[in-house]
Every structure is written in C-alpha cells, then in structure tokens.
N, C-alpha and C positions, 0 to 999 in steps of 0.2 A: 518226134525227132526235133532236136534243137538246131538252131542255125550254127554254121561253122564259126569257130573262134575268129575274132578280128585280128588282123595283122597289125599289132600296135606300132611296129617300126614304120610301116607304110603309112599308117594314120598320122603318126607324128611328123613324118616328112611332108605330108600334105598340109598339116597345120603350120609348119615352118614357112612353107611357100605362101600360104594365105596371109600369114602375119606380115610377110615381107611386102605384100602388095598394098598394105595400108600406108598411104602417103601423107596422112594427116600428121603434121608435126606435133600437135598436142598429144595424139595417141601413141606417138613413137615410144615414149617412156613406158606406157602400159604394155605395149607389145614386147619391149625388151625385157621388162620385169617378169611378165607372165608367160612368155613363150621362149624368146631367144636366149634367156639366161639359163635355160634348163637343158639337160642332156637327153630327155625322153619324156614320154607321156606321163609315166608314174610320178616322176620328180615334179613336173609341172602341176599335176593334180594335187600333190601334197602341199606345194607352195600356195596354190589357190585356196585350199581349205584353211591354211594357216592365216593368210591375209584376211579372209572373210570373217573368221571367228575371233580374231584377236581382240583383247580388251586390256585394261590396265592390270587386271589380275593374272591373266594367262597370255603372255606375249606371243606374237606370230611365230617366232623361232621355235618355241616349245611345241606349238601346235603343228608346225611343219614337220618337226622331228617325230611327233606322235603319229601323224598320218603316214609318214614314210616308213616308220617301223611297222605299222599295221599292214601296209602294202607289201612289205618284205616278208612278213610272217604269213600273210594270206594273199598270194598273188591273184586269187580269184576276184578280189575287190577291184583291182585295176582292170582285169578282163571284163568284168561286168560294166564298169564305167565306160570302157571303150565301146562295148555293145550298145549301151544307152545312148552314147553320142551319135553313133551311126544310125540308130533308130530315129532319133530326132531329125537328123538330116533327111531321112527317107520319108518321114510322115508329115513334117511341119512345113507348109508352103512359105512360111515367114523366115525359114532358115536357109540362107544362101550358101553356107559353108560349114566347116567344123569349128572354126575359131569363134564364131558368133555365139553358139550355145555354150561353149566352154567358158567364155568370158562374161556373158551377159544374161543367160537364161537361169533364173533362180530355181526353176523346177529341177533342172539337171544338177545344179550345184547342191541343192538341199538333199537330193537323192544320194550324192556321193558322200556328203557329210553323214547321212544316215548309215551308209555302208561301213564307215569307220566306227561310228557309235555302236552299231550292231556287233562288230568284232569285239569291241571293248566289253559290251554287255555280256556276251556269251563267255568271255574270258574272266569274268568276275570283277571287272573295273566299272561297277555300275554307277557310282557317283560321277565319274569322269564321263561316262556315256551320257548321263542325263545332263551334264553341263553342256556337252555338244548339242544335245537336243534343244536345250533352253536357248542357247546362243543362236542356233539356226532359226528357232521360232521368232526370236527378237529381230533378227536381221531380215528374214525373208517372209514372215507371216505364214510359214508352213510348220505344222507340228506333227512329226512322225516319231512314234515311240521306238526306241532302239531295240526293243524285243520283237517288233513286228518282223515278218519274214517276206522279203521282196526279191523277186527273180530278176532276170536280165531283160534287156531291150524294153525297158519301161519308159514311157513318155508321160511326164507330168507337165502339161501345157499351161503356160502362164503361172500356175503354181499358187497364186494368192488364195489363202483360206483353206488349204488342204489340211485335213486332220485324219491321221491313221493310227488306230488304237493298238494297244499292247499285243493282243493275240490275233491281230489281222494277218492275213496271208494274201499276197499278190503274186501270182505265178508269172511266168515269162510272157512277154509280148502284150502287156496290158497298157492301155492308154487312158488317161483321164484328164479332164479339164479343170478349170479353177473352181474353188468352192465345194469340192467333194468331201464328204465326211464318211469315214468307215468307223462307226462307233458302236458302243454298247447300248443296252436298253434300260439300264438302271444301275443299281449298286451291287449287282451280282459279281462275284469274283470267279476266277477260272477262265475257261475258254469262252469268250463272250463277244468276239468281233467277227466281221464277215470274212469269208474265204472267196477270193476272186480268182477264178480259174483262167487258164491261158486264153489270150486273144480277146478279152472283154474290153469294150469301150464304155466309159462312164462319162456322161454329159455333164456340163457345167451345173453346179449347184445341187447335184444329186446327193441324197442322204441314204446310206445303207446301214441298217442297224441290226445288231444281234449276231449270234453265231449261226449265220445262214450261208448258203452257198450260191454264188452267182456262176452259173454253169459256163462251160467252155464256149467262147465266141458269142456270149450274150451281149446285148446292147441295152444300156440304161439311159433313158431319155433325160434331157436336161430338166432339172428341178424336181425329179421324181423322188418320192419317199418309198424306199423298198424295205419291207418288214418281213417278207417271206422269200424263201429260196426261189431262184429263177432257173428254168431249164436251159440246157445248152441251145445255142443258135436261136434264142428267143429275144424279141424286143419288148421291153416293158416301159410304160410311161404312166405318169399321174401320181395322185396322192389319195389313197395308197396306190402303189404301182400295180398295173395290170397288163397282161400280154396284149399286144396289138399286132395286126397284120399277119402275114404268112411267115413261117419260119424261114430264116435266111440260111445261106450255105457258105458264106465267106467268113473271113476273120475281120470284123469291123474295126478292131484296134489298128490295123494296118492301113485301111482305106480312109479312116477317120470320117466315114459317111454317117452323118447324124440324121439323115432323112428317114421318114417312117416307111415301112413296107406297105404293100397293098392291104387294104383293111378287110380281108376276108378270113381273119383268124378264127379258128374253131377251138375253143377251150376244151 
C-alpha cells in the first residue's frame, strides 16, 4: 500500500510561511522570486526548473513554460514532487523545513527535472528530454537517463555523482546517498540496468551493475560493488557484495540506518 497523497495546498501554505520567516535582506529577492511570486507549488516548481536549466540557447521562460505544460498534462509529476519533498523532510536530519530542500538540495531538484524529462521521453520528444538530462548533469553532477522509471518518496541525499541508467527502475520509498551508480555491465543493449524495489537504502559510493534485482527493503552498504541480485530485507557489503548479519524487518530507506546488523548471518 502506498502512502496517502500529499495535500499540495497545505504544503504550499507551509512553504509560504517558512519563506516569510527568512529575515536576511540578501535572501529576500530569492524568496520573492522562488516562492512568493507564485500562486502554488506546481507553478513554483516549474519556475525553479526553468531558472536552474536556462542557458543562452534555451531561456528560462521557455523552460518554465515547458515544465508547466508537462505538469498540466501529467499532474502526477507534481504529486510525486510533493511526496519527494515530504520524504526529505522526514528522513534528512539536515533538513529543517520544506523551503530548504526545494531551493537548495540538488538531489531533489535533479529528480524533478528527471520527472519532466521522463514525460517528454515517453511522449516522443527525446532530443528535448536528453537536453534536460544534459543540462541537469552539467549543473548538478547527477546523470539520470530520462527513460529510467522512478517512483515517489525518493530521497537522493547530497546527490553528487549519481548515475542512473536507461533501463533502471527505482520503486517508491527508495533512499540513496552520493556517488551511487545504477549501471550496466558492458555494451549489451536492451534491459541492462538494476531494478531497485521499494524501501531500499543504498549507501554512499555503492555501484550496482546489470539487470539484477535489489529486493524489497534491502540495504546496500557504502562502497559496495553489487553484481548479483539481493534478497529482500537483506544487508550486503563489500566488493563483491555479500550478505552480512541477520535479516532485518524494517524499511531502511525510512530510518536511514546504515549500521550493520549482528554478524550471525547464515547464507
């Protein structure tokens, strides 16, 4: 069962209140442009995407209109973005409110750019989708292929160095830290990237390669190289990654607990 949809109107009112509490005169213009100038969460999100990706070739206004059009045609994009924002607030101890990740967390911003690019990709506008991917990679150091399939309530913490390949799948409630690669194993074409099931936590610097499945609520230790499928509720570490400790019973992506379980695992 998925979580209940986020009340976007309530979320937006909270963000307006948070932005109003910023008394720094230098930041006042940013708050006005990014928050107070908009009439809702979707409009502000489109504006954010436009400002972040604009260059001399494609101006901010055109990109804002593009994102707004995608949001209007596919409202689930905005619903997923709201769910992502709430997930960050709940899981990240460095996140004091909703405005902070919206304005400053590149993991959140890159994920919302991906969502628009994915919409363009599945609707046949592939060069434009790849332009958004390329600009996002240039700006944020994250490379997410627009054909990948990513669910809701996803946390990409810090974000630097993330690579997600074309046929990768991330289900709902996944959390990952910086430097994670979801890649292929060579020049094979077709379905060649990992499938990350619900509730998985992927530690910093982990590399997961090939068309393998990381089972529900598994935990991938930092720096691990994963070349084989991982069973649900299992912790793996090392190069190559191997199961360690006892099977856990929680959803590690929500607790963000990267400690190892007791070491009495029986393979």
